[in-house]
C-alpha positions in Angstrom: -9.7 234.4 168.5 -8.3 232.9 165.3 -7.0 229.3 164.8 -3.5 230.3 164.3 -3.2 231.1 168.2 -5.0 228.0 169.0 -3.7 224.7 167.0 -5.7 222.6 169.5 -8.8 223.7 168.5 -7.8 223.0 164.8 -7.1 219.3 165.8 -10.3 219.2 167.4 -12.4 220.4 165.0 -10.8 218.1 162.4 -11.4 215.1 164.9 -15.1 215.9 164.9 -15.5 215.5 161.1 -17.3 212.1 161.1 -16.8 210.2 157.9 -19.5 207.8 158.3 -22.4 210.5 159.4 -21.0 212.5 156.0 -21.5 209.4 154.0 -24.7 208.8 155.2 -25.9 212.2 154.5 -24.3 212.2 150.9 -26.2 209.0 150.4 -29.5 210.5 151.6 -29.2 213.4 149.2 -28.2 211.4 146.3 -30.9 209.0 146.8 -33.5 211.8 146.6 -34.4 212.6 143.0 -34.1 216.3 142.2 -33.8 217.2 138.4 -34.2 220.9 137.8 -37.7 221.8 138.4 -38.5 219.1 140.7 -36.4 219.7 144.1 -39.2 219.7 146.5 -38.4 216.2 147.8 -34.9 217.0 148.1 -35.9 220.3 150.0 -37.6 218.2 152.4 -34.8 215.9 152.6 -32.2 218.7 153.3 -34.6 220.4 155.7 -35.0 217.1 157.9 -31.0 217.0 158.1 -30.7 220.7 158.9 -33.3 220.2 161.6 -31.7 217.3 163.0 -28.6 219.2 163.6 -30.3 222.0 165.6 -30.0 225.0 163.4 -32.6 227.1 162.2 -34.6 226.2 159.0 -36.6 228.5 156.6 -37.8 228.1 153.1 -38.0 230.5 150.5 -40.9 229.6 147.9 -39.0 230.5 144.6 -42.4 228.9 142.6 -44.5 226.4 143.5 -42.8 223.3 144.7 -39.4 224.9 144.1 -38.3 226.1 147.6 -34.6 227.4 148.6 -34.0 225.8 151.9 -31.8 227.7 154.5 -30.3 226.3 157.6 -28.9 229.3 160.1 -26.4 228.6 162.9 -26.7 231.8 164.8 -23.6 233.2 166.5 -23.2 235.1 169.6 -23.0 238.4 167.7 -20.3 240.9 166.4 -18.9 238.5 163.7 -19.1 238.0 160.0 -21.8 235.9 158.3 -20.4 232.9 156.1 -22.6 231.5 153.8 -22.3 228.2 152.2 -24.5 227.9 148.9 -25.1 224.8 146.9 -27.8 223.7 144.4 -30.4 220.9 144.8 -31.1 220.2 141.2 -29.1 217.8 139.3 -28.4 218.1 135.6 -30.3 215.0 134.6 -33.2 212.8 135.7 -31.5 209.5 135.1 -34.1 208.2 132.9 -32.5 209.7 129.6 -32.1 206.8 127.7 -28.4 207.2 127.0 -27.9 207.4 130.7 -30.0 204.1 132.0 -28.0 201.7 133.7 -25.0 203.8 134.2 -24.1 203.7 137.9 -23.3 207.2 138.4 -26.1 208.7 136.8 -28.9 207.4 138.7 -30.3 209.1 141.7 -29.5 205.9 143.9 -26.3 206.2 145.9 -23.8 203.3 145.9 -20.7 202.9 148.0 -17.9 201.0 146.3 -14.2 200.9 146.8 -14.1 203.9 148.7 -16.3 206.0 146.4 -19.8 207.3 146.5 -21.6 206.8 143.1 -24.8 208.4 142.0 -26.5 211.3 140.2 -25.4 214.6 141.8 -23.0 213.4 144.1 -20.3 215.4 142.4 -22.3 218.3 141.1 -23.2 219.0 143.8 -24.8 217.0 146.6 -21.3 216.1 148.1 -20.6 219.5 148.6 -23.9 219.8 150.5 -23.3 217.0 152.8 -20.1 218.7 153.1 -21.5 221.9 154.4 -23.8 220.3 156.6 -20.8 218.2 158.4 -18.6 221.2 158.7 -21.4 222.8 161.1 -21.9 219.4 163.0 -18.1 219.5 163.6 -18.0 223.0 165.0 -21.1 222.2 167.1 -19.4 218.9 168.3 -16.2 220.9 169.0 -18.2 222.9 171.4 -17.3 225.8 169.8 -19.2 229.2 169.9 -18.9 231.4 167.2 -19.5 235.3 166.8 -20.9 235.3 163.3 -24.0 233.3 161.5 -23.4 230.5 159.4 -25.9 230.0 156.5 -26.2 227.0 154.5 -28.2 227.9 151.6 -29.6 225.1 149.5 -31.0 226.4 146.3 -33.1 225.5 143.4 -32.3 225.8 139.6 -28.8 226.5 139.3 -28.0 224.0 136.2 -27.4 225.8 132.9 -30.7 225.6 131.5 -33.2 228.0 130.3 -36.8 228.6 128.6 -36.7 229.2 124.9 -39.8 229.5 122.7 -42.8 227.9 122.9 -41.7 224.5 123.2 -39.2 224.5 125.8 -41.1 226.0 128.6 -41.8 225.0 132.4 -39.9 224.7 135.7 -37.7 221.9 134.3 -36.1 224.7 132.0 -35.7 227.4 134.7 -32.3 227.2 135.9 -29.1 229.6 135.4 -29.1 230.9 139.3 -32.9 230.8 139.4 -32.7 229.9 143.0 -29.7 232.0 143.8 -31.0 235.1 142.2 -34.1 234.8 144.6 -32.2 234.2 147.6 -30.5 237.6 148.5 -33.7 239.7 147.5 -35.6 237.9 149.9 -33.1 237.9 153.1 -30.6 235.1 152.2 -27.6 237.6 152.7 -24.0 237.0 153.9 -20.7 238.6 153.9 -19.2 236.1 152.0 -19.9 232.9 150.4 -18.3 229.4 149.9 -19.5 227.5 146.8 -18.3 223.8 146.8 -18.8 223.3 143.0 -16.5 220.4 141.6 -13.0 222.2 141.2 -10.6 219.5 142.1 -9.8 221.0 145.3 -8.4 224.2 143.6 -9.6 227.8 144.6 -11.3 229.3 141.7 -10.5 232.8 141.4 -12.6 233.7 138.3 -15.3 232.0 136.2 -16.6 232.9 132.6 -20.2 234.2 132.2 -22.4 232.9 129.3 -24.4 234.4 126.5 -26.9 232.2 124.5 -28.1 233.4 121.2 -29.9 232.6 118.3 -29.2 233.2 114.4 -31.6 232.3 112.2 -31.9 232.0 108.2 -35.1 231.9 106.1 -36.6 230.3 102.9 -39.5 229.7 101.2 -42.1 227.1 102.3 -43.4 225.1 99.5 -44.0 221.4 98.8 -41.2 219.1 97.7 -42.9 218.8 94.3 -42.7 222.4 93.6 -39.1 223.1 95.0 -37.2 221.9 91.9 -34.2 224.3 91.2 -34.8 226.2 94.5 -32.6 224.2 96.7 -30.2 227.3 97.2 -33.0 229.1 98.8 -33.6 226.4 101.6 -33.1 227.8 104.7 -31.0 224.9 105.9 -28.7 224.9 102.8 -28.5 228.8 103.5 -27.5 228.3 107.2 -24.4 226.0 106.1 -22.8 229.3 104.3 -23.9 231.4 107.5 -22.4 228.8 109.7 -19.0 229.2 108.0 -19.0 232.6 108.4 -19.7 232.2 112.1 -17.1 229.6 112.4 -14.6 232.2 111.1 -15.5 234.5 113.7 -15.4 232.4 116.4 -11.4 232.3 116.8 -11.2 236.2 117.0 -13.9 236.3 119.6 -11.9 233.7 121.6 -8.9 235.7 121.8 -10.8 238.8 122.6 -12.4 237.2 125.4 -9.0 235.8 127.1 -9.1 235.9 130.8 -6.3 235.3 133.2 -4.5 233.4 130.6 -7.5 231.4 129.4 -9.1 232.2 125.9 -12.8 232.2 125.6 -14.8 229.6 123.9 -17.9 229.2 121.9 -20.0 226.3 121.2 -22.4 225.5 118.6 -25.1 223.9 120.8 -28.0 223.4 118.6 -29.2 223.4 114.9 -32.9 223.2 114.3 -34.8 223.3 110.8 -37.7 222.0 109.1 -40.2 219.6 110.4 -39.3 216.0 110.8 -42.9 214.8 110.6 -43.4 216.6 107.2 -40.3 216.7 105.2 -42.4 217.1 101.9 -42.3 220.8 102.8 -39.2 223.0 102.7 -38.0 224.7 105.9 -39.1 228.1 106.3 -36.6 228.8 108.9 -33.4 227.3 110.4 -32.2 228.2 113.7 -28.3 228.1 115.0 -27.8 228.3 118.6 -24.6 229.7 120.1 -23.1 229.3 123.5 -20.5 232.4 123.9 -18.8 232.4 126.9 -17.7 235.8 128.3 -15.1 236.9 130.6 -16.1 238.3 134.0 -13.9 241.5 132.7 -16.4 242.0 130.0 -20.2 243.6 130.4 -22.8 241.4 128.7 -24.0 244.5 127.0 -20.3 244.6 125.2 -20.5 240.9 124.5 -24.2 241.6 122.8 -22.7 244.4 120.9 -20.2 242.1 119.4 -22.7 239.5 118.5 -24.9 242.5 116.9 -21.9 243.3 114.7 -21.5 239.8 113.5 -25.2 239.5 112.5 -24.8 242.8 110.5 -21.9 241.7 108.8 -23.8 238.4 108.0 -26.9 240.3 106.5 -24.5 242.4 104.4 -23.0 239.1 103.1 -26.4 237.3 102.5 -28.8 240.0 102.0 -31.7 237.5 100.8 -31.3 235.1 103.6 -33.8 236.8 106.2 -31.0 236.6 108.9 -32.5 237.7 112.5 -31.0 236.9 115.8 -32.1 237.2 119.6 -30.1 236.7 122.9 -31.9 234.6 125.6 -29.3 234.1 128.0 -27.1 236.8 129.8 -25.5 235.4 132.7 -22.2 237.2 134.0 -19.0 235.7 135.3 -17.7 236.3 138.6 -14.3 236.9 140.3 -12.8 237.1 143.8 -9.6 239.2 145.0 -7.1 236.8 145.8 -6.1 238.8 148.8 -9.8 238.1 150.1 -10.2 236.6 153.9 -12.0 233.8 152.0 -8.9 232.7 150.3 -6.8 233.2 153.1 -8.9 231.1 155.4 -9.3 228.2 152.7 -5.4 228.5 152.0 -4.9 228.0 155.7 -7.4 225.2 156.0 -6.5 223.4 152.9 -2.6 223.4 153.9 -3.5 222.0 157.3 -5.6 219.3 155.9 -4.0 218.4 152.8 -0.4 219.3 153.5 0.2 222.1 151.0 -1.7 225.2 149.6 -4.4 224.6 147.0 -3.8 225.3 143.3 -5.5 228.2 141.6 -7.8 228.0 138.7 -10.1 229.9 136.0 -13.0 228.0 134.8 -15.4 228.6 131.7 -18.5 227.0 133.8 -21.3 229.0 135.2 -21.7 228.9 139.1 -24.2 231.0 141.2 -21.4 233.3 142.1 -22.6 235.0 139.3 -25.9 236.1 141.2 -24.3 236.4 144.6 -21.5 238.7 143.8 -24.2 241.2 142.2 -25.6 241.7 145.8 -22.2 242.1 147.5 -21.5 238.7 148.8 -17.9 237.9 148.1 -18.0 234.5 146.7 -15.4 231.7 145.9 -15.8 228.0 144.2 -13.8 225.6 145.9 -14.7 222.1 146.5 -13.6 218.5 145.8 -14.5 216.2 142.6 -13.4 213.0 141.0 -13.2 215.0 137.8 -15.6 215.0 134.8 -18.1 212.0 134.8 -16.4 209.2 133.1 -18.1 205.9 131.6 -19.4 205.0 135.3 -21.1 208.6 135.7 -20.6 210.8 138.7 -18.8 209.5 141.7 -16.6 211.1 144.5 -13.7 209.5 146.7 -14.9 209.4 150.3 -11.7 210.4 151.7 -11.8 213.7 149.6 -15.3 214.5 151.0 -13.8 214.0 154.4 -10.9 216.3 153.7 -13.1 218.9 152.3 -15.5 218.9 155.0 -12.9 219.4 157.4 -11.2 222.4 155.6 -14.8 224.0 155.5 -14.9 223.6 159.3 -11.7 225.3 159.8 -12.8 228.0 157.5 -15.9 228.5 159.4 -14.1 228.9 162.5 -11.7 231.1 161.0 -13.9 233.3 159.0 -16.9 233.6 161.7 -14.4 233.9 164.6 -14.3 231.9 167.5 -16.2 233.8 170.7 -15.6 230.7 173.0 
């Protein structure tokens, strides 16, 4: 049975979304600190909430102290399985000097003027709370589904990675670490809704990313013996190389165009020399690039283009000892606009918001990258207050309630109502 033939059921589902309960859940999640690498306490919090709802709970120990938590609402059988997927880790810890004292960047929820403030509420603990509230609404409405509903709360999604000898450990293991582990250990479904902050838009595709290092070398000598050799300094040499990279970027961005949106390259870091010993010339200087790659371009092709750039740099600067490495390759993802997921979200969104949702293509990364590789069709669709402003992360409570209602309607439509 579909909701289209039973509008009364839609009304009942929407009425069963409890705003007070939703806010309490979201605040509990935000008030449980969970920076990347330290998600265990958050896993316990979501596990307790899932158990209180009466769904089955299982853990996947991705690594010590970093479990994925999966809640399963079992259906009567014969219907598709829908996954809700969301990461538990936050972009920051709140202890960073530049974030101290900012309400929305602290792991402590504050409700103020119809909004929830706190670290992770937008990205993406608010969505995790909406998932649970959608399942609660289905349960409270007395609906039996044919298919199963999974709520997969995963570790390590934030765009972070290990590099070199200095940046090692679980706090650097992001980029879909949990969602890559998830489907290889039984966490599979027919389709998935990812509630990343999309401003209530349906994201039909997102770019992937390739992180790379390009280095220059120079002599390592004492300042006293460096006279007349400034142009050999690896930092000075990098200035010329960077000019060449900057000239390369616009061409790449045009070639990486996808669904009307150009690619983008960020110069994310520049490291050279030793701050504690500037009496020595730097033997190596590193330039780090974040190259956004459209989902229609194989990562191998993107790497070949970077390799061609490096060969050109070596040709122009044969004495600079130029080397490179690629240390992140995270593909993008896309979904066909005709997929049942899109139709269900369109119908639910129109019922709740009064109009069809807008479409979008974004350059940020999501765990759809990992899930789609296992045949799990995935769409990003969630609420958001936009990029954090001066007050940090915050969400409109009414927006959260409405998104939870859309999720509940999508569950009933996609997993098929048995009774």
